[in-house]
N, C-alpha and C positions, 0 to 999 in steps of 0.2 A: 271937512263938510262945511266949510265956510263959517259964517256967523251962526248957523243953526245949532252947531254943537262943537265946542272947543274944549281941549284938555290942556292942562299945564304940562303934562308929559305925554307923548304920543304912544302910550302903552295901554293895551286892552287885556284884561284877564279873560281867558277862554271860558266858555260856558260848561265847565266840567264840575260835576257834582262833588267830587273829592276836593275841589279847590274853592269854589265860589258858593257860599251861603250868604245870608243877609249880612251877618257880621263882617265877613270878608269884603263884601261889596262896599260896605260903609268905610272900612279901613282903607281900601284902595282909593276910594273916592276922595278921602281926606288927604291923600298923598298926591293927588293931581291926576290920577289915571281913572279908568273905569273898568269894573269887573262885570261881566255879562252873566246874568242869572238864567239858568236853563229852565224854561217853563215846562219841559217834558221830563224833568228829573225828579229826584226823591224829595226835594224841598217843596214841591207843589203837590206831592202825593201824600205826605205825612205831616200832620200838624207839628210833631216833634221828630225832625229828621236825624237828630244826632245819634240816637241808638242804631238807626239804619246804617249811617255812615260808619259807625264803630264796628258794626257786624261785618260789613264789607271789608273794612281794613283788617279785621282779625281773622278772616277766612284763610284757610290754607290754599295752596295753588290748585289742588285737586278739586276743590269744591267751590271756588270763588265764582266761576261762570254760572253754575247752577243757582247760587245765592243771588247773583245779580239779576238773572232772569226772574227769579221768584219775587224779589222786592219791587221790581219795576212793573209787575203785573197789577199792582195797586192802582186804582183809577186816579187820574189827576183831578184835583178839587179846584174849580174856578174861584171859590172864595179865598183859597190860599194864594192864588196868583195875585189877586188884589191886595191881600194882606202883606205879602212879601214886598211888592212894589211900594206900597205906602210906607212900610217900615224903613226902606232905604231912603225914600224921599224925605221922611221926617228927620233924618240925620243931616239934611242939607247937602247931599252929594248927588252927582248924576246917577241915573238909573238906566241901564241897558238890559234888555231881556231878549232871549233867543227862543224861537219856536221852529218846529218842523214845518215845511212848506204846506202840508196838508191841513194844518190848523191855523195858519197865519190869517186867513180871511176872517174867520170867526172870532179870533182873539184881538184883532187890531183895535176895535172900539173899546174893548175891555181894558187893555193895557194903557191906552191913552187916557181914559177916564180915571184910572188909578194913579196916573202921574208919570208914567215912564217917559224918558227923554229920547230913547232910540229903540227901534224894533229891528232885531236881527232875524233874518229868515235863513236857516242853515240846513244844508243837506250835504251828502258826500260830494255831489256835483250838481250844480244848478244851471239851467239854461232858459233862455226866453222862449224856446221853441220845443219844450218838452211835450210829448204826446203819450197818452195812455188810454186803454180801453176800459180800465177797471175803476178809474176815479176821475173827477173833474180836476183839470189842471189849473193851478193858481196863475192868474194873469197879473204880472208885476205892475203893469200900467194902472190897472184898476186898484191894486193895493196901495200904490204910491198916492194916487188921487184921493183915496179914502183916508189917508193919514196926514195929520198936521205935524207929525214928528218925522225925523229922517228914517229912511228904511235902508238897512244894510243887508246885502245878500251874499251868499256863498255856498259852496266853494267853487272856485274857477281857476283854471290854469292856462287858458287858451285865448289868444288874441281876438279872433272873430267872435267867440262866445262872450268874452268880456265886453266887447264893443256893443253887441246886441243888448246885453243886459243894461249897460249904461244908458242906452237910448230909451229905456223904459222909464227913466226918471229917478232911478235909485240914487242914494247919497253916498254909498260906500260899497266896496266889494271885497270879500275875503279871498285870499289867494292861498292855494295849497290843497293837494290831494295826497294824503297818506304820510306826510313827513313827521308827524308828532311821535313823541316817545312812547305813547300808549296806543298808538294806532297801528292796525295790521292790514289796512286796505291794500297796501302794495303786495302783501303776502297772500291775501285772500282773493283779490281781484286781478292782481298783476297790473294795476293802473297807478301811474304816478309820474310827476315831472319834478326834477330838482327845483328847489325853491328859488334859487337865483334866476334860473331861466324863466320859471313861471312868473315871478314878480316882474322881471324885465318885459315880458310879453304883455302882461296886463297893464303895466305902466305905459307901454307904447300905445295900447288901446285908449287909455285915459287921455294921452296927449293928442291922439287923432280925434277923439270925441270933442275935445276942446277946440281943435282946429276947425272942426265942422260947426262950431258955434254952441256946443253944449257946455254946461257948467262942469266945473272940476269935480270928479268923483274920487273920493278917498280910496286909495289902494292900501289894503291892510294885509300884510303878510301874516299868515296864520299857521303856526306850528313849525317844528323842526329847529327851533332856536334854543340852545342850552346855556350859552354864555354871551357876554357882551360883544364879542367878535361877531357872532352870528347875527345879533340884532343890528350891528353896524352895517354888515353886508346886505341885510334886507333893505335898509334905507339907501345904500349906495346903488342898489339894483332898481330903485325907483319907488319904494314904498313910502307912503305918507304916515303910516303908523304900523305897529306890530301887535299881534295877538299871541300871548304866550300862556301855557298851561302848566306843564310839568315843573319848570323852574319856580313857579309860584306855589306849587304843592309843597315845596320844601320850606315855606314860610311858617313861622310859629302861628300865624293867624289863619292858616288854611283850614278848610272844613274837616279834612281827614287827618291833619297833622302828619303829613308825609306820604300820602298815597295819591295816585291818580289813575283814572280810567276814562276812556274815550266815550263820547256820546253814543257811538254805535256798538259799544261793548255789550250792552244788555239785549241786543237785537235777538228776538226769540227764534228766528230762522237762520240768520247768517251773521253772527257776531264779527265785527271788523275792528276789534280793539281788545286790549287786555289790561289787567291791573298791574301797575308798576309801583315799586316801593322807592321813594326818594329819600325819606328821612327828613327830620326837621333840622334845617341847617342855619337859618338866620331869621331875623325879623323881616317883615315885608318892606319896611323902610330901608333896611340894609340892602335888600335885593334890588329895589328900584332906585333908591337915591343915595345909598351909602351912609356913612363911610364903609368901604369894604374892609373886612377883617381877614380876607384870604386873597391869594394872588392868582387864582385860577379863572378869573373872569365871571364867576357865578354871582357876583354882587356888584351893586352900583351900575346898573345898566344905563341910567341917564348920564352918569359921569363918563362912562365909556363912549357914549354917543357924542357928547360934547367934545371929548378929547379927539375922537376920530375926525370930527369936522375940522378941528384946529390943525391936526396933522396934515390933512388933505387940502388945507387952505380954503375951506368952505365957510361962508359967513352964516349960512342957515341950511336947513334940510333941502330946500329947493335947489341950492347950489350943489349940495352933497350928492343929489340924485344924478348929477352929470359928471362925477369923477370917473376916471378911467379904471377899468377892472380887468383882471385876468381871471377867467372862469374855468374852474376844474369841477365838472359836474359829478354828482354822486346821487344814487337813488336808494339802493337797498339798505345802505348803512346809515343814511341820514337820520339822525335823531334816534337811532335804535340801540344805543349802547346799553341802556338799562334792560331792555328785553334780552339782549345777548348775555349780559352778565348774570341775569336772574333766571335764564332759561325759560322764559315765558313768551307768548305771542310768536313773533317772527324769530325769536332766539332759541326756540326749542330744538 
């Protein structure tokens, strides 16, 4: 996103309630990345969200969905949104927040006044030409014009859709529909594109947008990455950054200490996610920066990326985005090993 927003490491923490709370956002910011706080989650519904997170984590498989729906019925408190943002900024780290599209317009001024550095507008799939008879559609051009901070939108997997979104003036775009370990969109809706293909297509849209005279829009691959190899493949496919959730749920600093559930899991009508158990495996520093204590690729993502660049003869990420690749696509199994082993979500 150019000079408007820079990170020491190109890693974003996904806006998952079981992962990102204020303390986690601060910890990740101090390590050089950014963790996105979910403005529609429990941390903005409850002044003390820890007991709520603990209740979700402790629930058995038979009751967890009902508990999720129950706790997410609590109204969102605007004052908590402001308090959470100010607490993160008071620690001297970047603050990124995520909102559903339907609330983005009304929240834009609030989050800017509170001090947020980035506004993420996130839904299962977003388009610049959405139409609805039941509610007013958010116009991204208007939102971008009203914001002095970068606006990142998602999710998207399609070349033409990405190009249209980029033309609205957004600063970044999230790539991925259904690849995450806690997501069941591919099982519920039958919709999804393998992440390498999706990233390559959206990156091609970015390049075409620049060829037409537009500014570079950051392509952020979102979900489906478990280990360093997955992260490296995302960058080789054209990503400028990655957004990860479940690997960070295994950090000692995560909000739930080892659990993760998707943003659409508590949906009262059609849940498109499940809760998965990761366990506490390492510190956040070990996962992001190392040194790795294991040999399975689950730690030191930044080190893996640096080594992959060196192995492929790339001096930087821009060069790495043009390495040759052999693509073996996968959809239903991508990122779903935890669901399968625990017999939840798409693994039942």
